[in-house]
C-alpha positions as CSV (number, residue, x, y, z in Angstrom):
1,M,0.0,0.0,0.0
2,A,3.0,2.3,0.6
3,D,4.1,1.8,-3.1
4,E,0.7,2.8,-4.4
5,A,1.1,5.3,-7.3
6,K,-0.3,8.7,-6.8
7,T,-2.3,9.8,-9.8
8,L,-3.6,13.3,-10.2
9,P,-4.2,16.1,-12.7
10,L,-1.0,17.9,-13.9
11,A,-2.3,21.2,-12.6
12,L,-2.3,20.0,-9.0
13,L,1.5,19.5,-8.9
14,T,3.6,22.2,-7.2
15,P,6.8,23.8,-8.7
16,G,9.6,21.2,-8.5
17,D,7.3,18.2,-8.6
18,A,7.4,15.8,-11.5
19,G,5.2,13.1,-13.0
20,I,4.7,10.6,-15.9
21,V,1.9,11.3,-18.2
22,L,-0.8,8.5,-18.1
23,D,-3.6,10.0,-20.1
24,V,-4.7,13.2,-22.0
25,A,-8.4,13.8,-21.8
26,G,-10.3,15.7,-24.3
27,E,-10.9,15.3,-28.0
28,G,-10.3,16.9,-31.4
29,A,-7.9,19.7,-32.0
30,F,-7.3,20.4,-28.3
31,R,-6.1,16.8,-27.6
32,R,-4.0,16.8,-30.8
33,R,-2.3,20.1,-29.8
34,L,-1.3,18.6,-26.4
35,V,0.0,15.4,-28.0
36,D,2.0,17.4,-30.6
37,M,3.6,19.4,-27.7
38,G,4.9,16.1,-26.2
39,F,2.2,15.2,-23.7
40,V,2.1,11.5,-24.7
41,K,1.7,8.4,-22.5
42,G,5.0,7.8,-20.6
43,A,6.5,11.2,-21.1
44,R,8.2,12.8,-18.0
45,V,7.0,16.3,-17.1
46,R,8.2,18.6,-14.4
47,V,6.6,21.8,-13.0
48,I,9.0,24.8,-13.4
49,K,6.9,27.6,-12.0
50,N,3.4,29.1,-11.5
51,A,2.4,32.6,-12.4
52,P,1.3,34.8,-9.5
53,L,-2.4,34.0,-9.8
54,M,-1.7,30.3,-10.6
55,N,-2.5,30.7,-14.3
56,P,-0.5,29.9,-16.5
57,I,1.9,27.2,-15.4
58,E,5.3,26.4,-16.9
59,Y,6.3,22.8,-17.5
60,C,9.5,21.1,-18.8
61,I,8.7,18.1,-21.0
62,G,11.3,16.5,-23.2
63,G,13.7,19.3,-22.7
64,T,11.2,21.9,-23.8
65,H,9.5,24.5,-21.6
66,V,5.8,24.6,-22.3
67,T,3.2,27.0,-20.7
68,L,-0.4,25.8,-20.2
69,R,-3.5,27.3,-18.7
70,R,-4.6,25.6,-15.5
71,Q,-7.8,24.5,-17.2
72,E,-5.8,22.7,-19.9
73,A,-3.4,21.1,-17.4
74,M,-6.4,19.7,-15.4
75,R,-7.1,17.4,-18.4
76,I,-3.7,15.7,-18.3
77,I,-3.5,12.9,-15.8
78,V,0.0,12.1,-14.3
79,E,1.6,9.7,-11.9
80,Q,3.7,11.7,-9.4
81,I,7.4,10.7,-9.3
82,P,10.6,12.2,-7.8
83,P,11.7,15.2,-10.0
84,P,13.9,14.2,-13.0
85,W,16.6,16.2,-14.5
86,C,15.5,18.8,-17.1
87,P,17.9,19.1,-20.1
88,K,17.2,22.8,-20.6
89,E,18.5,23.6,-17.1
90,D,22.0,22.0,-17.5
91,P,24.3,24.8,-18.9
92,G,26.9,22.3,-20.0
93,R,24.8,20.5,-22.6
94,G,23.9,23.1,-25.3
95,W,24.2,22.6,-29.0
96,W,27.6,24.3,-28.9
97,R,29.0,21.4,-26.8
98,Q,27.8,18.6,-29.1
99,R,30.1,17.3,-31.8
100,R,28.9,16.1,-35.1
101,R,30.5,14.0,-37.8
102,L,30.9,15.7,-41.2
103,G,30.9,14.1,-44.6
104,R,33.6,11.8,-46.0
105,G,37.2,12.8,-45.4
106,R,36.3,15.5,-42.9
107,R,37.0,15.7,-39.2
108,W,34.7,16.4,-36.3
109,Q,33.4,19.9,-36.1
110,R,32.0,21.9,-33.2
111,G,29.0,24.1,-33.8
112,K,25.4,24.3,-34.5
113,P,24.1,21.4,-36.6
114,S,23.0,22.4,-40.1
115,R,19.4,22.0,-41.1
């Protein structure tokens, strides 16, 4: 009973708390928009901060910071977990630190990847 998972809407988590997305309620364009932003089953999400009147709320999901209204966040059901590391907050892991392999006969190069 002590290992029972705590499931609740995403909007009820406080800053610093984290969770794993279990379900996104809603239908149509609204649900599609949330799924496109990364709120899919199994994704880790962490609450970064609340606005002064608790609306909107900033979340970190997949290394991206997303802001949602409280009403929208109430439709996302999560399982609360200990807070994970958020890639955007680690200053040592930006695109300028990554190395990429160039074409034939060229060496490694540092810099922003080409599109």
